[in-house]
C-alpha angles and dihedrals in degrees: 000000000000129000090264091058096250120137113223124210115224109235123225094199096097090063092053093044089052092052089045091054093046090050092050092051094047092046092048095051106028103038097061090047092049091048090049093049102039099028104039117009099045096045091047091051094241091119124035115216118174129185094253094057094045090047091049090052092048092046094054115090092233091050090051091053091048093048092047090051092048091051104035105039096052088047090056088046093052095045092048091049092049092048092052092042088057088055090049089051089055094249108152106253096159096095093066101236094110092043090053091044099050099037089041089054091052090048093049093048090048093050092044092050091047093049092048092049091049089052092055 
């Protein structure tokens, strides 16, 4: 409670804005490189990627962290952007269902990706 007697509610938005920013940075830097490597260089034969080398990367703890970041952060970015776009389109987001749905989806995808990477 403040000196004026008002009770303030602690906001959770900074957490989601932080994940949104991290997802934007990862998407801006990693996505073009991944498209270049997997969509252009490998099919043209300029770069050779075999299953064993990709599996070795995904089995390494640093590779797992990188893959989790490349999957999870852009998902948080996309879900945050969709949630706020719904607000901009005058869809009622005040009740909390859509917030729970979109951020819950990002959370589930992040946990599923993490669990899958741990299983590798």
